[in-house]
C-alpha distance (Angstrom), angle and dihedral (degrees) to the residues before:
residue distance angle dihedral
M1 . . .
I2 3.83 . .
S3 3.78 117.2 .
C4 3.78 128.0 -154.4
G5 3.80 111.1 -54.1
G6 3.80 92.1 10.5
W7 3.82 92.8 -73.6
L8 3.79 118.3 150.5
P9 3.83 129.1 -166.3
I10 3.80 113.3 -86.6
A11 3.82 90.3 -123.2
L12 3.83 87.9 70.4
A13 3.83 95.3 51.5
P14 3.81 116.2 124.0
E15 3.82 121.7 -124.6
D16 3.80 123.1 -110.4
C17 3.85 98.3 12.7
D18 3.81 129.7 117.5
L19 3.80 106.1 -109.1
E20 3.77 139.1 172.8
L21 3.78 106.8 -117.8
G22 3.78 126.8 -154.1
R23 3.76 138.9 179.7
D24 3.77 132.1 -148.8
R25 3.80 110.4 -102.3
I26 3.81 114.9 178.6
G27 3.79 98.7 -44.8
A28 3.82 97.9 -32.8
I29 3.79 135.3 78.5
E30 3.82 114.5 -113.9
A31 3.81 112.0 -154.7
L32 3.78 119.1 -137.1
R33 3.82 111.5 -127.1
F34 3.79 98.3 -124.6
P35 3.79 136.0 53.9
G36 3.78 115.1 -96.6
R37 3.78 131.5 -152.4
R38 3.80 128.1 -167.7
K39 3.80 116.0 -139.2
S40 3.80 119.6 178.1
G41 3.81 90.6 -16.6
I42 3.83 95.6 -51.6
W43 3.81 122.8 109.6
Y44 3.82 117.1 -132.5
N45 3.80 134.2 -170.1
V46 3.82 102.5 -117.0
W47 3.81 93.6 -148.7
T48 3.82 96.6 52.3
D49 3.83 101.5 21.6
E50 3.82 88.4 -132.9
A51 3.80 124.6 134.9
V52 3.81 114.9 -97.5
V53 3.81 110.5 -115.8
V54 3.82 96.6 -161.2
H55 3.78 120.5 73.5
P56 3.81 110.5 -120.5
T57 3.80 116.5 -144.4
H58 3.82 99.1 -172.3
W59 3.80 141.7 27.8
R60 3.80 142.2 -168.8
I61 3.79 136.2 174.1
W62 3.84 112.7 -63.7
R63 3.80 112.0 -117.0
P64 3.83 113.3 -178.3
């Protein structure tokens, strides 16, 4: 099940992997500009190791 642009629903995201995160913005997916990683159910910015304050709705493989 691949959605437009390779985005998948956030519920299917694997734990402890660097991912590109996105959020639904008026009919399109807006990509966050940093890789994210979920640890114990909390999303973190990989570069800063800080919790992500927005709620991602989609994910795909991070490609630098």
